[in-house]
N, C-alpha and C positions, 0 to 999 in steps of 0.2 A: 173382851175380845182383843183389846190393845195389848194386854198382858200376855195373852196366848201368842200373839204375833211376835212380840219381842222375844219371848222364850224360844220360839221356833228359829228365828233368825240368829239369835245368840248361839244356839246349839250347833247350827250347821255351817255358818260362814267362817272360813279360815283363810289365812294368808295364802296366796297362790304362787308367789315367787319368793326367792331368798336373795338376800344381798350378798355380794361377794366383791373381792378387790379387783384391781386392774389399773393400768396406766394409759394415758393418752394425752394429747395436747390440743387445747382449744380455749377460746376465751370463755370464761364463765363469770357470772355476776355474784354479788355479795350474798344473794339468797341461796346460793348453791346450785342454780340452774344456768344452763347455757343461755347467754343473753342474745347473741346474734343481733341485738339492738334494733330498735325501730328506726323509722326514717329521720327522727330527730336525735338519734344517737343515745337514747335513754333506755335503761332497762325498765321493763314494766313491773310495777309493784304487785304484791298480793292484793287480790280483789275479792269481793263477795258476790254471791248470786242472790237474786231476788226471790227465787222459788223457795217455798217453805216445805219442810219435810212432812210427809203424810204418815210416817211411821215413827214411833218412839224409839229410834235406834239407840243402842249403846255403842261405846267406842270400839267394840270389836269389829265393827263394820269398816272395811278398808276404803280408802280413796281409790280412784282409778284415773288412768290417763285417757284423754280424748285427742285424737289427731284430726286435723282438718285444715280449714283456711279462712282467712278474713276476706270478705267480699269486697270487690272493687265497686266503688260508687260512681254512677254515671247518670246524668240527667237526660241526655239527648239521644241515647240509643239503648236498646235491649242487648244484653250480652249473652253470648252462647256459653255453654259449660266450659269450653276450652279457653274462655276469656274471663271467667267469673271471679277468680280470687287474685289478690295482689300480694298476699303474704301467707306463708305456711306457718301453722300454729300447732303446738303441742301443749296442752294444759293438764294440770292435775286438779281433779274435781273431788271435793269432799262433800258427799251427799248428806252426811250427818249434820255438819255445820252450815251446809249450803254456801260454800266458799270455794274459790279456785285460785290457783297461781299459774302464771305463764312460765313454762319450763323451757321452751324453745320458740323463738320467733325468727323466721328465716326467709330470705329472698334469694332466688336462684341467680347466678351470674348471667349476664346477657348472652354470653357466647354459647350457652347450652339451652337457649329458649328461642321460640319464634320472635321475630323482630317487633311485632305489633301485638300489644295486649296479651302477653302470655299468662296463662293461669298458673299461679304458684301456690301450691297447697300440699300438705302431707296426705298421701293416700293411705291405703291400708298397711298396717305395720305388724311386726311380730316381736314378742318378748321371749328371749331365751337366756336364762341365767341373769347376769347383770348387763346384758346387751339389748338395746332396742334397735331393730332393723326397720327402717322406713324408707319411703320413696316419695319424690315429687313426680311430675309427669315425665321428667327426663333424667333423674338422678336417683342413685341409691346412697343412703346415708346410714351409718351405724354409729349409735351413741352409746357411751358407757354410762351406766347408772351407779349411784344417784347423782353424779355431778353433771350429767348431760354434756360431757366432753365429746366432741366429734372425733371418732376413732378411725373410720374409713369413709372414703368418698369415691364413688364410681359414676362416670357418665360416658355412655357409648353412643356412637352415631345411630345405632338401631333402636335406641330408646325413644318411644313415642307413646304418650298416654299410659305410662306405667300405672298399674293399679295395686300391686302387692309385691312384697319381697319376703322370702322365708329362708332361713339357713337350713342346710341339710346336715345329716349325720356325718357326711363326708368332708365337712368343713367348707363347702361351696355355698353359693346362693342361688335360689330359684327366683326368677323375676318374671312377672306377668307383663308382657309387652302388649297391652290391649290394642294399641293402634295398629299393630301388625298381625293381630289374631295369633299371637305366638307366646310361648314360654321359653325362656333361655336359662341355662345353667352357666354360671360364671364363677371364677375364683375371686378371692378377696382383693386381688390386684386388678381385676377387670378382664381377665382372659376368658374367652368363650370356651366352654366345655362341650355343651350340647344345645341344640335348638329343636323345638317341636312346633309344627303348626297344630293348632288345636282342632283343625278340621281334617287332619290326616294327610294333607297334601305336602308338596314341597314347600318349606317355609318361605322360600323366596320366589315362588311362582307368580305372585301378584305384586312383589316389591323388588326394589333394587338395592344391592349391597353398596352401590356407589353413592346413594343418597344419604345425607345427614338428616335423619328424621326428627332430630331434636329441634330443627328449624322449621318444621312443617306444623302448622297450627292444628290441623286435624286431618285424619284419613277416613272419617266417617262418610257414609254409613259402613259399619263393620259387618262382616258376615257371621261372626260368632260373638265377639266382645267377651273374652275371658276376663274373670275378675279375681278369683281367689285360688292360690296354689297351696297344696299341702302334701305331706307324705303319710302313707299308710304302709307300715312294714317295708319301708325303704322304696316303695313304689310312689311315683309322682302322679298327683291328681290335680285337676283344675276344674273350676266351675265355668259353665258357658251360659251367658245371658240369653241369647236367642234360642239355643237348643233346650234350655230349661233342664239342665242336668249337671252332673259332675262326672268326668271320665278319667280313666287311667291313661297316662301318656306313655309310660314305660312298658306296659303290657296291654296293648290294645284289646278292647273287649269289655272289661268290667265297667259298669255304669251305675250311677245313682240317679234315679228318675225324680226330678223336682218339678212335677207337672203343674203345680198350682199357679206359679208365676215365675218370672225371670229371677234367678238367684243372684246374690251379690257376695256377701261375706260369709265366712264360716268360722267355727271354733270347735276344736276337738276336746272333749272332757270325758276321760275314761273310755267306755265303749260307745259313747254317743258322739255324733257329729251334728252340730247345730248349723243350719244354713238360714240366712235371712233371704227373703224375696223382697223386691223393691216396693211392692204394694203393702207390706206390713204383715207377712206371714213368717213364722219360724217353723222350719221343717227339720224334724229330728230323725236322723237315720242311725241304724246300727252299724258300727264300723266293721263288724265281723260278717254279717249277712248282707250288708249293703242295701238293706230294705228300709224304706221309710216307715217308722213306727208311729209317728204322731205329726200332725200338721196343726199349728196353732194360729188362729186368726186374731192378731192383736187388736184389730179395729173393733172386735166384739167385746174387748175388755176395757175399752177407753171411754165408755159412756156414749150417750145418744147424741153427740154434738153434730154428727153428719159431716165433720171436717175430715179431709184426708190427713192421715198422720204425717205424711211426708215421704220422701225418698229414703227407704230403709236400707241401712248398710251394717254398721257395727253391732256386734252382739257379744255379751259377756255373761255367761252363766255363772252364778255363785254356787249353786248346787242344782239338784234336779227340780227344785221348786222355784227358786228366785232367778230372775233374768233381767239384766239391763240391756236396752236396745237404743240405738241412735237413729234419729230421723233428721233429714235435711229438708228445708222448705222446698216445695215443688215450684220450679220457675219455668217461664216460657222457653220453648225450644222449637226449632223448625222440624225436629224429628218427633212429630206428635205421636207416632205409633209407640214410642217408648214410654209415654205417659198416658196411654189410652185408658188405663185402669182408673185414673183419677175421675173420669166421667161416670164411672159405674156407681151411681147412687150417692155421690158426695156433693156437698154444696160447693159454691165458689170460694168459700172462706177456707184458707189454708193455714195450718198451724206453722208457727215459726220453727226453726231448727232447734231441736231439743233432745234430751235423753229421758228415758222412762224406765221405771222399775215395775216388773210384772210378777205377780204371784200365780204361777201356773196351776197350783193346786186349787186355789179359790177362784181362778179365772178373773182376776181383777188387776187394774193398774193402780199401784200404790203411791207412786211419786212421779212427777214430771218437772224437769228443770229446763227452762228456756236459756239457751246459750248465746243467742244473738246479741243481747245487750253487752256482752263481754267479748265480742270479736269473732266468735265461731259462727260463721254463716253456712259452712259446709262441713258435715261431720262424716268421718270415715271410721277409724277403729276406736274401740273401747278396750283398754288393756288394764290388768290388775296392778295395783301398787301394794307391795308388801307392807306389813305393819311397821317394820323398821324404817322404811323409806318414806312413809306417809308424812306429809308436812304438818307442822303445828301452826295453823292459821287462826288468828284471833282478830277481833272478838267473835265468838260463836253467836249465831243468830238464835233467837228463841224459837222453839217449835210451837206451831199454832194450827194444828188440824190439817186436814187434807186440802192441798192447794195445787192447782195445775201450773200457775204462774203465767197463764195466757190471758 
């Protein structure tokens, strides 16, 4: 059975992006990654994960990037989501060797953050060629790969609780301003091109252009809470958490129904659009018909533990069979309606923040890697690393059967 699994993976998994040149200026460390340095001014070294692979992978399996944040530690108070992280992190994870390296460690400047306990983390990102487009809650950052030199930086007063940034074919950027229930299109220099309310209303009907929303800790509760923006045939689409759908903004009317639960991230692969829902479903829609063709319940593939998998966001299909998914540990919030699904048949034991590999053909979870011991407490995007860009991290850990790492 293991030989059959290896043969299938080896046949189907191929590099997803190609390396190309470019220039920019930023500080970068001796290991080729942007350092942005930690609080002690030191670059973080290559590290190893404790999780052990469940699949006898060969080296054709690529590493992937994970975006997210390092949790802020506090003894005396429970922190809300908008206070949760003290540092944005982007790591490269090698699931074959169960090792990772820190590529970017970043802290937002105080002038673009709330004054008290701002959450600093990388939200959902997009890879396009040799550029990685990512965002914090109040900033858009564009890095050049593989050096991770910072090439563009944008922060606007309307930025609040950003969730995703995506480049367009027109050379502009689409930014999900979740805190204002809005999507904006901007130039690479930060000029506003277009604004859309995801509810079809005047984008500024409930907000003020005179307010610097970067200094506002939260605007919750949101009426929609958009998460993921993407283009289909040059039309702009966005997912909406509370409405449980994805809608077209540029041509009102077309809609993808994601009824099973609230959607978060998405990934387009060929004619398939993969959406995650926060409770651990993957909804697969046809990009031509806009109809949902399959809904996968990942909790049914993860064994009888009774544990909630976590807050599900990032998804990375390797092909139509294999799928990586990221989960963040569910934490207390005063907006209990957003995590009501946790009470539906799950125990009080919650899994730590982790990534998991699923075999959609055999309906099994084949590997889980706990990322909390290595700084990632909140997980957003999972993005492919080309074979040329993948790191050589040593020493490799020995493989030893199926292990969850929990």
